[in-house]
Structure formats: C-alpha cells, structure tokens
C-alpha positions as CSV (number, residue, x, y, z in Angstrom):
1,M,45.2,1.4,-46.3
2,A,46.6,5.0,-46.5
3,V,49.7,5.6,-44.5
4,A,49.4,8.3,-41.8
5,R,51.1,11.5,-42.7
6,R,52.3,12.4,-39.2
7,S,54.7,15.1,-40.5
8,F,52.6,16.8,-43.1
9,L,50.1,19.4,-42.2
10,T,47.6,19.4,-45.0
11,A,45.8,17.2,-47.5
12,T,47.0,19.1,-50.5
13,V,50.5,18.6,-51.9
14,G,51.9,21.9,-53.1
15,T,50.9,23.8,-50.0
16,T,53.2,26.5,-48.7
17,A,52.8,25.2,-45.2
18,V,56.0,23.5,-43.9
19,A,56.0,20.2,-42.1
20,P,56.5,20.5,-38.3
21,S,59.7,18.5,-38.6
22,L,61.0,21.3,-40.8
23,M,60.0,24.0,-38.5
24,S,61.5,22.4,-35.4
25,A,64.8,21.2,-36.9
26,S,68.0,23.0,-36.1
27,Q,68.9,25.0,-39.2
28,A,72.3,25.9,-40.5
29,A,72.9,29.6,-40.6
30,P,71.8,31.0,-44.0
31,T,74.7,31.3,-46.3
32,R,75.5,31.4,-50.0
33,K,74.8,28.0,-51.4
34,M,75.2,26.3,-54.8
35,I,72.0,27.0,-56.7
36,G,72.1,25.1,-59.9
37,I,70.0,24.3,-62.9
38,Q,70.2,21.6,-65.6
39,V,70.0,22.9,-69.1
40,G,70.7,21.6,-72.6
41,A,72.1,23.2,-75.8
42,V,68.7,23.6,-77.5
43,S,67.6,26.2,-74.9
44,F,70.5,28.5,-75.6
45,L,69.9,28.1,-79.3
46,D,66.2,28.7,-79.1
47,E,66.2,31.6,-76.7
48,G,69.7,33.1,-76.8
49,V,72.5,32.6,-74.2
50,D,72.1,36.0,-72.5
51,K,68.3,35.8,-72.3
52,V,68.5,32.3,-70.7
53,L,71.1,33.5,-68.2
54,D,69.0,36.5,-67.4
55,V,66.0,34.3,-66.6
56,F,68.2,32.0,-64.4
57,Q,69.6,34.8,-62.4
58,E,66.6,37.0,-62.1
59,K,63.9,34.3,-61.4
60,A,65.8,31.6,-59.7
61,R,69.1,33.1,-58.3
62,I,71.1,30.5,-60.2
63,N,74.8,30.7,-59.8
64,T,75.8,27.3,-61.3
65,L,75.0,25.9,-64.8
66,F,74.8,22.1,-65.3
67,V,75.1,22.0,-69.0
68,A,74.2,18.7,-70.8
69,T,77.3,18.0,-72.7
70,F,76.8,14.3,-73.6
71,T,73.7,12.1,-73.8
72,Y,71.6,10.2,-76.3
73,G,68.6,10.6,-74.1
74,R,65.8,13.2,-73.9
75,G,65.9,13.3,-70.1
76,I,68.5,16.1,-69.9
77,A,68.8,17.3,-73.6
78,G,66.4,18.4,-76.3
79,R,63.1,20.3,-76.0
80,Q,60.0,19.1,-74.1
81,V,59.2,15.4,-74.4
82,P,56.7,15.1,-77.3
83,G,53.1,14.7,-75.9
84,Q,53.8,16.8,-72.8
85,P,52.6,20.4,-72.6
86,L,55.1,22.9,-73.9
87,P,56.5,25.4,-71.4
88,D,56.0,29.1,-71.6
89,H,59.3,29.9,-73.2
90,G,61.5,28.6,-76.0
91,K,60.2,27.5,-79.4
92,Q,56.7,26.2,-79.2
93,E,57.3,23.0,-81.1
94,Y,58.8,19.6,-80.4
95,D,62.1,18.4,-81.7
96,T,61.0,15.0,-82.9
97,G,64.2,14.4,-84.8
98,F,66.3,14.6,-81.6
99,R,69.3,12.2,-81.7
100,G,71.8,13.4,-79.1
101,G,75.5,12.7,-78.6
102,C,78.3,15.1,-77.5
103,F,77.3,18.7,-77.8
104,T,80.9,20.0,-77.7
105,R,83.9,19.5,-80.0
106,L,85.9,16.3,-79.6
107,H,89.7,16.5,-79.4
108,P,91.1,13.2,-80.8
109,E,94.0,12.9,-78.4
110,F,91.6,12.1,-75.6
111,Y,89.9,9.2,-77.4
112,K,93.0,7.2,-78.7
113,D,92.3,4.3,-76.3
114,T,88.6,3.8,-77.1
115,L,86.6,2.5,-80.0
116,L,83.9,5.1,-79.1
117,K,85.0,8.0,-81.3
118,E,82.0,8.9,-83.5
119,V,79.8,10.5,-80.9
120,R,79.6,14.2,-82.0
121,S,76.0,15.4,-82.0
122,R,74.8,16.8,-85.3
123,D,71.4,18.0,-83.9
124,H,72.7,21.5,-84.0
125,G,75.4,21.4,-86.7
126,D,78.8,22.3,-85.4
127,Y,77.4,24.2,-82.4
128,D,79.6,23.8,-79.3
129,V,77.5,24.5,-76.2
130,L,80.6,25.3,-74.0
131,D,82.1,27.7,-76.5
132,A,78.7,29.5,-76.6
133,V,77.9,29.6,-72.9
134,L,81.2,29.8,-70.9
135,P,82.2,33.4,-71.8
136,A,78.8,34.8,-70.9
137,A,78.6,32.7,-67.7
138,R,82.0,33.7,-66.5
139,K,81.2,37.4,-67.1
140,R,78.2,37.0,-64.8
141,G,80.2,35.1,-62.1
142,M,78.3,31.9,-62.8
143,R,80.0,28.5,-62.6
144,T,79.7,25.8,-65.3
145,I,79.6,22.1,-64.7
146,C,79.6,19.5,-67.6
147,W,76.7,17.1,-67.1
148,Y,76.9,13.8,-68.9
149,E,75.1,10.5,-68.5
150,D,75.2,6.8,-69.3
151,V,72.5,6.9,-72.0
152,W,73.3,5.6,-75.5
153,R,71.9,4.7,-78.8
154,T,72.5,1.2,-80.1
155,D,73.5,2.5,-83.6
156,V,76.5,4.5,-82.3
157,P,79.5,3.0,-84.2
158,N,81.2,0.2,-82.1
159,F,78.7,0.5,-79.3
160,E,77.9,-3.2,-79.5
161,K,81.5,-3.9,-78.6
162,V,81.2,-2.2,-75.2
163,T,77.9,-3.6,-74.0
164,E,77.0,-6.0,-71.2
165,V,76.4,-9.7,-71.9
166,D,73.5,-11.4,-70.2
167,F,73.8,-14.8,-68.4
168,N,72.5,-16.5,-71.6
169,G,75.4,-15.0,-73.6
170,R,73.4,-12.3,-75.5
171,R,74.5,-8.7,-75.9
172,T,72.4,-6.1,-74.2
173,N,71.9,-2.4,-74.8
174,R,73.7,-1.4,-71.6
175,T,77.4,-0.4,-71.3
176,C,79.7,-2.7,-69.4
177,M,81.4,-1.0,-66.4
178,N,84.5,-3.2,-66.8
179,N,84.9,-2.8,-70.6
180,P,88.2,-1.0,-71.2
181,D,86.9,0.9,-74.2
182,H,83.9,2.2,-72.2
183,R,86.1,3.2,-69.3
184,A,88.5,4.9,-71.6
185,F,85.7,6.9,-73.2
186,I,84.0,8.1,-70.0
187,A,87.4,9.1,-68.5
188,G,88.7,10.6,-71.8
189,I,85.7,12.8,-72.5
190,A,85.9,14.2,-68.9
191,E,89.6,15.0,-69.4
192,D,88.8,16.6,-72.7
193,W,86.3,19.0,-71.2
194,T,88.6,19.7,-68.3
195,R,91.7,20.5,-70.4
196,S,90.0,22.1,-73.4
197,Y,87.6,24.4,-71.6
198,E,87.5,26.6,-68.5
199,V,84.8,24.5,-66.8
200,D,84.3,24.4,-63.0
201,G,83.1,20.8,-62.6
202,I,82.2,17.4,-64.1
203,M,79.1,15.4,-63.2
204,W,78.3,11.9,-64.6
205,G,75.3,9.7,-63.9
206,S,74.4,6.1,-64.6
207,E,70.8,5.2,-63.8
208,R,71.4,1.5,-63.7
209,H,71.2,-1.6,-61.6
210,G,73.5,-4.5,-61.2
211,A,72.3,-8.0,-62.3
212,L,70.0,-8.6,-59.3
213,G,68.1,-5.3,-59.7
214,T,67.9,-6.0,-63.5
215,A,66.5,-9.5,-62.9
216,L,63.9,-8.2,-60.4
217,G,63.0,-5.0,-62.3
218,S,63.3,-3.3,-58.9
219,S,63.1,0.3,-60.1
220,H,60.3,2.7,-61.0
221,G,58.8,1.5,-64.3
222,G,60.4,-1.9,-63.9
223,R,57.2,-4.0,-63.9
224,G,57.8,-5.5,-67.3
225,S,61.6,-6.0,-67.2
226,D,63.0,-9.2,-68.7
227,P,64.7,-11.3,-66.0
228,S,66.7,-13.2,-68.6
229,R,68.7,-10.1,-69.5
230,A,70.6,-9.8,-66.2
231,G,74.4,-9.3,-66.5
232,C,77.2,-8.6,-67.1
233,F,78.8,-11.9,-68.1
234,C,81.3,-10.6,-70.6
235,P,84.9,-11.9,-70.6
236,H,86.0,-8.8,-68.6
237,C,83.4,-9.3,-65.9
238,E,83.9,-13.1,-65.7
239,Q,87.7,-12.7,-65.3
240,K,87.2,-10.2,-62.5
241,A,84.7,-12.6,-60.8
242,R,87.2,-15.5,-61.0
243,Q,89.9,-13.3,-59.5
244,R,87.5,-12.7,-56.5
245,G,86.9,-16.4,-56.2
246,I,83.3,-16.3,-57.6
247,S,82.1,-19.3,-59.6
248,V,80.8,-18.0,-62.9
249,D,78.9,-21.2,-63.6
250,R,77.2,-21.1,-60.2
251,A,76.3,-17.4,-60.7
252,K,74.7,-18.2,-64.1
253,Q,72.7,-21.0,-62.6
254,G,71.6,-18.8,-59.8
255,F,70.3,-16.2,-62.2
256,K,68.4,-18.9,-64.2
257,V,66.7,-20.0,-61.0
258,L,65.9,-16.4,-60.1
259,E,64.4,-15.9,-63.6
260,Q,62.1,-18.9,-63.1
261,Y,61.0,-17.4,-59.8
262,V,60.3,-14.0,-61.2
263,R,58.4,-15.4,-64.2
264,A,56.3,-17.8,-62.1
265,S,55.5,-15.0,-59.6
266,R,54.5,-12.6,-62.3
267,G,52.3,-15.3,-63.7
268,G,50.3,-15.5,-60.4
269,K,52.0,-18.6,-59.0
270,R,52.6,-18.3,-55.2
271,P,55.6,-20.4,-54.0
272,V,54.6,-22.9,-51.3
273,D,56.5,-21.0,-48.6
274,G,55.6,-17.6,-50.0
275,H,57.3,-15.0,-52.2
276,F,59.8,-13.5,-49.8
277,V,60.9,-16.9,-48.4
278,E,61.4,-18.3,-51.9
279,F,63.4,-15.2,-52.9
280,F,65.6,-15.4,-49.8
281,R,66.0,-19.2,-50.2
282,T,67.3,-18.6,-53.8
283,L,69.9,-16.1,-52.5
284,M,71.0,-18.5,-49.8
285,R,71.4,-21.4,-52.3
286,Y,73.2,-19.1,-54.7
287,P,75.2,-16.5,-52.8
288,E,76.9,-15.9,-56.1
289,I,73.9,-13.7,-57.1
290,L,74.7,-11.2,-54.4
291,A,78.4,-11.5,-55.2
292,W,77.7,-10.6,-58.8
293,E,75.6,-7.7,-57.7
294,Q,78.4,-6.4,-55.5
295,L,80.9,-6.9,-58.3
296,W,78.8,-4.6,-60.5
297,H,78.5,-1.8,-58.0
298,D,82.2,-2.1,-57.1
299,S,82.9,-1.7,-60.9
300,L,80.6,1.4,-61.1
301,R,82.6,2.9,-58.2
302,E,85.8,2.1,-60.0
303,C,84.5,4.1,-62.9
304,Y,83.7,7.0,-60.5
305,D,87.3,6.8,-59.2
306,L,88.8,6.7,-62.7
307,I,86.9,9.8,-63.8
308,Y,87.7,11.6,-60.6
309,K,91.5,10.9,-60.8
310,R,91.6,11.7,-64.5
311,V,90.0,15.1,-64.0
312,K,92.0,15.9,-60.9
313,S,95.2,15.1,-62.7
314,A,94.3,17.5,-65.4
315,K,93.1,20.3,-63.1
316,A,92.8,19.8,-59.4
317,T,90.4,22.7,-58.8
318,V,87.7,21.2,-61.0
319,Q,85.0,19.6,-58.9
320,V,83.8,16.1,-59.7
321,G,80.6,14.4,-58.6
322,W,77.8,12.0,-59.5
323,H,74.1,11.9,-60.2
324,I,72.5,9.3,-57.8
325,W,69.4,7.8,-59.4
326,H,65.9,8.4,-58.1
327,T,65.6,4.6,-57.4
328,N,67.6,5.4,-54.3
329,S,64.3,6.8,-52.9
330,F,62.3,3.7,-53.7
331,S,64.4,0.6,-53.5
332,P,66.0,-0.6,-50.2
333,F,68.1,-3.0,-52.4
334,Y,69.6,-0.1,-54.4
335,R,69.9,2.2,-51.4
336,A,72.0,-0.5,-49.6
337,Q,74.7,0.1,-52.3
338,Q,74.7,3.9,-51.9
339,D,77.1,4.2,-49.0
340,L,77.9,7.9,-48.8
341,Q,81.0,7.3,-46.7
342,E,82.3,5.1,-49.5
343,L,81.3,7.4,-52.3
344,S,82.9,10.4,-50.6
345,K,86.3,8.9,-51.3
346,Y,86.0,10.1,-54.9
347,S,83.2,12.7,-54.8
348,D,83.5,16.4,-54.3
349,F,79.7,16.5,-54.5
350,L,76.7,14.2,-54.9
351,K,73.5,15.2,-56.6
352,M,71.0,13.1,-54.7
353,V,67.8,12.9,-56.7
354,M,64.8,13.9,-54.5
355,Y,62.1,14.6,-57.2
356,H,59.0,15.1,-55.1
357,N,56.3,15.7,-57.7
358,C,57.0,12.9,-60.1
359,G,58.1,10.8,-57.0
360,G,54.5,9.7,-56.3
361,E,54.0,8.3,-59.7
362,R,57.4,6.6,-59.6
363,M,57.0,5.1,-56.2
364,R,53.7,3.5,-57.3
365,T,55.4,1.9,-60.4
366,Y,58.2,0.6,-58.1
367,I,55.6,-1.0,-55.9
368,D,53.9,-2.4,-59.0
369,S,57.1,-4.1,-59.9
370,V,58.3,-5.6,-56.6
371,Q,54.9,-6.6,-55.5
372,Q,54.9,-9.1,-58.3
373,H,57.5,-11.2,-56.5
374,V,59.6,-10.2,-53.5
375,Y,56.7,-8.2,-51.9
376,G,54.1,-10.6,-53.3
377,D,53.0,-11.8,-49.8
378,M,51.4,-8.3,-49.3
379,N,48.8,-6.4,-51.2
380,K,50.0,-3.2,-52.8
381,E,48.9,-0.9,-50.0
382,E,50.7,-3.1,-47.5
383,A,53.8,-3.3,-49.6
384,L,53.9,0.5,-49.9
385,A,53.5,0.9,-46.1
386,F,56.3,-1.5,-45.6
387,N,58.5,0.3,-48.0
388,Y,57.8,3.7,-46.3
389,R,58.7,2.2,-42.9
390,V,62.0,0.8,-44.2
391,L,62.9,4.0,-46.0
392,N,61.7,6.3,-43.2
393,M,59.0,8.0,-45.3
394,A,55.5,9.0,-44.3
395,E,53.6,9.7,-47.5
396,R,50.1,9.0,-48.9
397,G,48.6,5.7,-49.9
398,Y,49.0,3.7,-53.1
399,E,45.9,5.0,-54.8
400,Q,46.7,8.7,-54.0
401,I,50.4,9.2,-54.6
402,P,50.3,9.5,-58.4
403,F,47.8,12.3,-58.0
404,T,49.5,14.1,-55.1
405,G,53.1,13.4,-55.6
406,L,55.4,13.2,-52.6
407,S,55.6,16.0,-50.0
408,A,58.2,18.5,-48.9
409,D,58.6,16.3,-45.8
410,Y,60.0,13.6,-48.1
411,V,62.6,16.1,-49.4
412,Y,63.5,17.2,-45.9
413,R,63.9,13.6,-44.6
414,E,66.0,12.5,-47.6
415,A,68.2,15.6,-47.4
416,K,68.8,15.1,-43.6
417,R,69.6,11.5,-44.2
418,C,72.1,12.3,-46.8
419,M,73.7,15.0,-44.7
420,E,74.0,12.5,-41.8
421,G,75.3,9.8,-44.1
422,S,78.1,11.9,-45.4
423,A,79.0,13.6,-42.1
424,G,82.7,14.0,-41.5
425,T,83.5,14.0,-45.2
426,K,84.4,16.7,-47.7
427,T,81.5,15.8,-50.0
428,Q,78.8,18.3,-50.6
429,I,75.2,17.2,-50.8
430,W,73.1,18.9,-53.6
431,P,69.5,17.6,-53.7
432,G,68.0,17.4,-57.2
433,I,64.6,19.2,-57.0
434,D,61.8,18.4,-59.4
435,I,60.5,21.2,-61.6
436,D,58.0,20.0,-64.2
437,I,59.5,16.6,-64.8
438,P,56.9,14.9,-67.0
439,T,54.2,12.7,-65.4
440,E,51.1,11.2,-66.9
441,L,48.8,14.1,-67.9
442,A,46.2,13.2,-65.3
443,H,48.7,12.9,-62.5
444,S,50.3,15.4,-60.2
445,R,51.9,18.4,-61.9
446,S,54.5,20.9,-60.4
447,T,53.1,24.0,-58.9
448,P,54.8,27.2,-57.6
449,P,53.8,26.5,-53.9
450,G,54.9,22.9,-54.2
451,T,58.2,23.8,-55.8
452,K,58.9,26.5,-53.2
453,S,58.1,24.1,-50.3
454,A,60.5,21.4,-51.7
455,V,63.4,23.9,-52.2
456,L,62.9,25.3,-48.7
457,A,62.7,21.8,-47.2
458,A,66.1,20.9,-48.7
459,L,67.7,24.1,-47.6
460,K,66.3,23.8,-44.1
461,A,67.9,20.4,-43.9
462,G,71.3,22.1,-44.1
463,V,72.4,20.9,-47.5
464,H,75.2,22.7,-49.4
465,G,73.0,23.6,-52.4
466,V,70.1,22.5,-54.6
467,L,70.0,21.5,-58.3
468,L,66.8,22.3,-60.2
469,S,66.1,19.4,-62.5
470,R,65.6,17.7,-65.1
471,K,66.0,20.4,-67.7
472,Y,65.1,24.0,-68.3
473,S,63.3,23.2,-71.6
474,E,60.5,21.5,-69.7
475,M,60.2,24.0,-66.8
476,K,57.4,26.6,-66.5
477,L,58.7,30.0,-65.5
478,A,56.4,30.4,-62.6
479,N,57.8,27.2,-61.0
480,L,61.3,28.4,-61.7
481,A,60.5,31.7,-60.0
482,A,59.0,29.9,-57.0
483,A,62.4,28.1,-56.5
484,G,64.0,31.5,-56.6
485,D,61.5,32.8,-54.0
486,A,62.6,29.9,-51.7
487,V,66.3,30.8,-52.2
488,R,65.7,34.4,-51.4
489,E,63.5,33.6,-48.4
490,F,66.1,31.3,-46.9
491,G,68.8,33.8,-47.5
492,A,71.0,31.5,-49.6
493,A,71.4,33.6,-52.7
C-alpha cells in the first residue's frame, strides 16, 4: 500500500517543482545564512586549497568550511568510498589504504588526562589540514569549523580501555560516554583546536544508540544487529546507575529477556499476544531497560556539555554544536531523546541530518529492522505507513522509496519541525543536505533538480543555514552547483 503524497506534486523525485506546503508557508525574509560544506584533508591535497575554495565559492556560495579534523571513518574523510562512482574532480582513484585519525598536530598538554594519545593520522604524512586551509579561508572571509566524530578503529592504542561493556560482561567496539579517559579526550582535542588555531567553531557527532536501540537494532541498517551486545555496563556506568537508584541486576535481566524476544521474533515466532504487546510487557516488567536507555542519553548530553564548556572557557566566541544522526528521521524511539529545548542549553547550533536522496534507502532498511519485532504485527507497507504518520511524513511506499529517495517536502517538514522545536532558544538550526551520499548503485542517485529542491525547501522553512554533506570528495560538481543555484535564488548568499 503506497502512502498518499498529499504534499508532493509529481511522481518524480528530483523535480524542480516545489510542494504546495512550501509555496504557501510564511517565509522568513531572505538574509545571509550559513552555507557550509563538509570536506576532508584529501580534497585539499588532491586539488589544491585555493582551487577547492574557488569551487566552493563560485559554484555553491559556501561561506563556512566544516573540515574533518578527527575520524577513523570514511563517512567524512578520505576519497570516494571504493565501489562507488568517482566524482568529476580530484584524483580518479580510490584510497584503499585509508586509516584515519587526527588530521592536525596534537599538542600534548591537552591530552595529559587521557590514555588516548596516539591518534595522529599518517595518511598524509605530517600534513596539518588546519595549517593548510585556515590562512586561505580567512583571506576569503570564510569561516572554519572543526568537524569530528565518534568513529574509531579497535587497534588504536588503549582503545579497548575506553569501550562499552555489554550486559554479558564483554567489551564492545563502542566508546563509553562515562569513561573518564574518553571524556578527557573528546574535550581535550576540542580545546586543542580552539587554543592552537584560529578556528570559528567545533562540531562533534556520535551516531549511536543507547542500550535499548542497540538491542533492537532500531536504526537504518540495523536488521542484523546483535541484541546481546547492548550496554554499557562498565564500572563507571554501573556506579552511575546505582547513584540513580537503578538496579544493575534487574537491568541486566531485562536486557536478557529483551534479547530472547528479539531473537525469537527474528526467527519468525509470533508471541501469543503479538509483537508490540510482548515488547511493551517486557518494558513494564523491567522498567530498568528504559532507565538504562535514559542514563545513556543523559551521559551523551553530559559529553556535549563538557565539550561546550571546555571550548567556551578557551575562547567564548567559538561556536559549538552537534551532528544529530539521520536515525532521528526514522526512529520515534531515537527522536524522543532529541529534545531540542534540552539540547539548546549547550548548543550554539545543531546540524540536523535531513538527507533526502539516501533517506529512502535508509528508511526502508529501518523498517526492515523494526518490522522483525516491535512492528512485527504489521506487514512492511503498513509499518512504513504507521511510521510516516507518527513522524509527520508523507512519502512513497516501501517498494518505491529506495528508487525515488525522499522528497523536498520531507526536508521542509523536518526543517519546520526543528525550527518550532528550538523556538525561543539561541540555537541555530542547520539542516544537513544530501549531495551524492552513496546508495546502492541501482537505487536513487542525487540530481541537480533534486538537490536544488532540497536546499530551497530547507531555506523556505526559515532555517539559519544549510550544510552540504557528507563530504566534497564524493560530490558531483553539477549537484554542488545546483545547491548554489538554490542559495542564489533564495537570496541567502
């Protein structure tokens, strides 16, 4: 059953037509906005700093660089993901030896309280991306924000000492938000960049769930997640739970019961009273499950607050904000934790991910995951329709969305929701807009009309800026130029 698209005019995603809701909405007066792009060190090395900045300014009217300064992942650093078509700029080859790490110098005084010290990337020798880019950017009046994320390699020295522990007592490959060495690192490196360079901002992102989301696999691509790996139950987290009056033993038992439920449901066994009732019954019998989930999200927000205060104590004018994961557009469970009024207490800005093109593929994999258990009383088309209604979306059906992506109307609704959710705060909302984020080769791909429509949709929702994502090294120049056309047409340059 395809869901009616009451707000979208045509059957083709990528059209330049704008949804009626966009046309009739009251629009903020056009004004200069933050127009940003995410870019890694390899692009400046491959193409030259001035050439890259010329492209950014001339094609997309970019005024803010989000430079990948620390990550071990290919999502924001490195060249195009191997196997995906190479873009029409940069070296026409894959960097299959990519490792990652910190792409700037490390100043030891900022890491004295952490075991995580050996993180300097050697992908590009001693190249320091901020040293290379900052002078040219400042000369052009462009701002520079350090963009780092919670993506690690397990072979980083001492990494195993800062990881979460699952409810069976096993170490995972995820950092613990309450581990003091991890906290000292994420705050220390932000202070290092703030004091050591003339940067304008810091953005950190952690694309993670708490224990409940991990157990359910309730994210895009979470269909095969291991429900026995939920955590964290390390000594730091257990001590914090006890201080809150949460029974550690009851929480572990609850997650064991939840694991049994997930495995049985994935195996095709329907509970006597149905999937949703059994899930809710488990939460009622073991409220410690939700308490542990809340503990994790509170701990993440404490990390935000720690970074925010450390940066502000070093230089009050440097802006600090967060990358809010795309699962926010798919999972009601995750969205319930993204209270923008709460986040605004330690956020100058929020990059709210609204990736429209890859969003169709990701939405379907989310439904594939949760329809195995919590949504198991519905078929996939019904589950998707329910999810759309809960999240105030009106998109295509389950079989179509990987091939069409999500629409400009999705971007507009999400942007308006975020503006309304943060109303009355100082926090700026910067939607992350998809440009050539990889999808399966037969699925929807970014186009200039679709890119332009998405950028216009966000701007017409009254946001404070847009952030072209994930990274320049996978973007096609025509799509980048289409984003610039939207900026110029709106009058936001």
